[in-house]
N, C-alpha and C positions, 0 to 999 in steps of 0.2 A: 261808551265813548263813540261819538259819531265820527264818520270818516273825515270831515272837515277839520276836526280837532285832533286827529291822530298825529302823534309825533313821528318824525322821520329820523332814521339813523344815518350815520356816515356811510355805512355799508350799502344803503339803499340807492346811493348815487351811481353805483356801478351798473352798467347795462346788463340785461339778461343774457345777451349774446356773449358778452365777455365772460360772464360767470359760467355759462355752459362750456365755453372753450377751455377755461381753466380747469373745470371739473373733469372734462374728458382727458386733458393732459395728465391730470393726477392719476386717473384710472390706468393710463398707459404705462405708468411707472410701477404698477403693482405686479409683482412676479408670482407665478403659480408656485404652489408648494412643491418641495422636492420629495418625491415618493420614496427614494432610496433611504433618506434619513428617517422617514416615518417607519420604514421596515426595520431599521436598526433599533429605533426606540421600542418598537413592538417586541423585538426579540429580547431586548434588555429586560423588559417587564417580566418576561417568562422565566428569567433567571433569578428574580428576587424571591427570597424565602417567605412566601405568603401564598394563600390559595389563588389560583389563576383567576384573573379578571375581578378580584374581590374589591378593588377600589373603583369599579364602575366607570363613570364618566370622567373621573379624575385621570385615569389612565389614558382615555381617549384624548383628553385635552393636552396632556404631555406629549403624546404621539403627534398630535396636530402641530404643536409648537415646534417640535423637532423639524417637521417638514417646512414650516414657515421660516424658522431661523436658519435652516440648512446646516444644522449641527445637532447630532444625537446626544452629545454629552454637554449639557449646559446647566447653568445655575441662575435663578432669578433673584436678584438682590434688591431691586427697587420696584415697588408695585404702586400703582395709582388707580384711584377710582374717580372717574370724571362724571360730574352731575350737571346736566344742562337744564337750567331753570327757565321756565316760561309759563305764561298764563293763557288759558283757553277762553276765547270770546263767548263760547256757548254757556259759560257760567251765568250769563245774564238771563238764561231761561230757568234759573232756579233748580238746576239738575245736580248740584253738588252740595256736600255737607257744609262747606265753608266758602267764603268769598275769596277774591283774588288777593286781598290784603294778607292772607295767611301765607301765600307763596313767598312774599318778601320777608316775613318773620322767619320762616323755615330756612330760607336761603342764607340769612345772616347767622342763624344757628349753626349752619354747616361751618361757617368761618370760626365760630366760637368753640366748635367741637362738642356741642351738647346734644346732638341727635343720636338716636339709636344706631343709625348708619355709621356715625363717627365712632361709636363704641366698638362696633364690629370691625371697622377698619383698624383701630388700634390693636385689637386682639390678633389680627392676622398680619400686622405689620405693613399695612397699606396706607398711603397718604391720600386724603380726599381733596378734590379740586372742584369747587362749584363755579359754574360759568353762567352768566346771564345772557341767554340768547333770545329772550322774548318776554320778560316780565313787564308788566304795565308800570311798575315803579322802579326807579333806579335805587340801588342799595350800595352797601360796601362791596358787594360781589362784583368782580370785573365785568365790564360792559363793552369791551373793545370788539367783541364778536357778535354783538347784538344784531339780530335780524329785523325785529319789529317790536313795538310796544304792545305785545299781546296779539293773539290771532283774532280773526273776526268771528262772528256768530255763524257757525256752520249750518244752522237751521234756516238762515236767510241768504247766505252767500258762501262761496268757497272760503274756508278758514284761512288759507294762505294762497299766495300767487305761486306760480311755477318758479319764478325767480327767487322768492323767499325760501321755498323748499330746497332749491339748489344751494343757496347760501347757508341754510341750516346744516346740510351735509358737509359743506366746506368748512364750517366752524368745527365740526368734529375732526376733520382731517387736520386742521391747523393745530388743534390741541394735541392730537396724537404726535405730530411732528415736534411740537414744543417740548413735550415730555421726553420724547426720544433723545432730543439734543441734551436734555438734562440728565440722561443716564437711566431713565425708567425703562424697564424691560417688559412690562406687562401692564395693560390697562383693561378695565372691566367694560364689557359691552352687554347689552340686554336686548338685542334685536330691535332697538328703538327706531330703526329706519322705517319700520312699519307705521309708526305714528305719524311720520311726515306725510305719508300717503293717506292713511285712514282719516286724518283730520280734514281731508279735502273731498270726502265722498259726497256725492250729490244725490244719490238714490238710496232708498231704504233697503234694508236687508230682506224684507219680505214684501212682495208685490203680488196681489191676488192669491194669497196663500202659498206662494212659492218663494224659495230662497233665491236671491239674486246676488251677483258679485259685481260691485261697482267697477268701472273702468280704472279708477285710481288704484284699487286693490290689485287688479290684474297687472297694472304697470309695475307695482311693487313686486309681485310674483316674478314677472319677467326679469326685472333687474336682479332680484335675489337669486333666481335660478342660474343666471349667467355668471354671477360672482361665485356661487357655490361650485358650479361645474369647472370654473377656471381656477378654483382653489384660492380665490382672492379674499375670502373671509373666513374667520375662525368660528363663525356662528353656524357651523355645519350641522349642529345637533338640532337645529330648527326643524329639519326634515331628515328622515333616515329611512332606509329600506325602500319599500314600495312607494312611499309618499314622495321620495326624491326622484323617482324614475320619470315623472312627467309633470308638466304644468297642470294638466287636468287633475291629477291626484292632489296637487297642492291646493287648487281651488276647492276641491272637496274637503280637504283638511280645514281650510279657513271656514268653510260653511259649517263643519262639525263644531267648531268653536262657538258658533252662534246658534246651535241647537238643531241643525239638520245637515243634510249633505246634498250636493248637487254637482253638476259640471257646467262649464261655461257654454 
């Protein structure tokens, strides 16, 4: 799809400056976790009749939630899984197994409850909420938070504008607020903020035989480190121990994922 033919969404009419201002205001409302409640939850785990730490990351997650909720004794009754559906423009390079038309089919299958993800949600008592934030085709899936009709081909230009990336983050915030108002107490996250930045890299991972880290990836690390340090995200398991001690260690970890290690 050429740029002249690209559709625009209602959300694209808002200025970048206004979007950034709103995002910053949202960040200011995020409170750090309350460590005293984490300690209470940690002590409680040690009194349960089971081998110590035998539930692994599940125990860590409950401890973290206690700090976030500022309550050591809590029960999660309503759970939701948010799936943000979108198409990547780089598919035009023939690098994927299927075309963009499959995204629309799978998105509507989420509504019908026929995907493996839907089956897993039913097993654990979670409701699934698909949201169209960037599919090239409108479907029965809600489109009110749509950022664009697909990203651009990242081999030829940035996949997204900075403004689109910001609005993508704001879409996630809006959905979290919506579910909270409906009584949902937990939503699933998979560190997908990384994709917002990684979809906009402009330099290859390997240059002259050396691993490089694109500025967009560094920006993601900077943002993530600040949020982790401030206790503003529950995705703290992304880095732990030595890897969480410095941004340099984080850059090295990212490089490890791509086959080697380096520092910026």
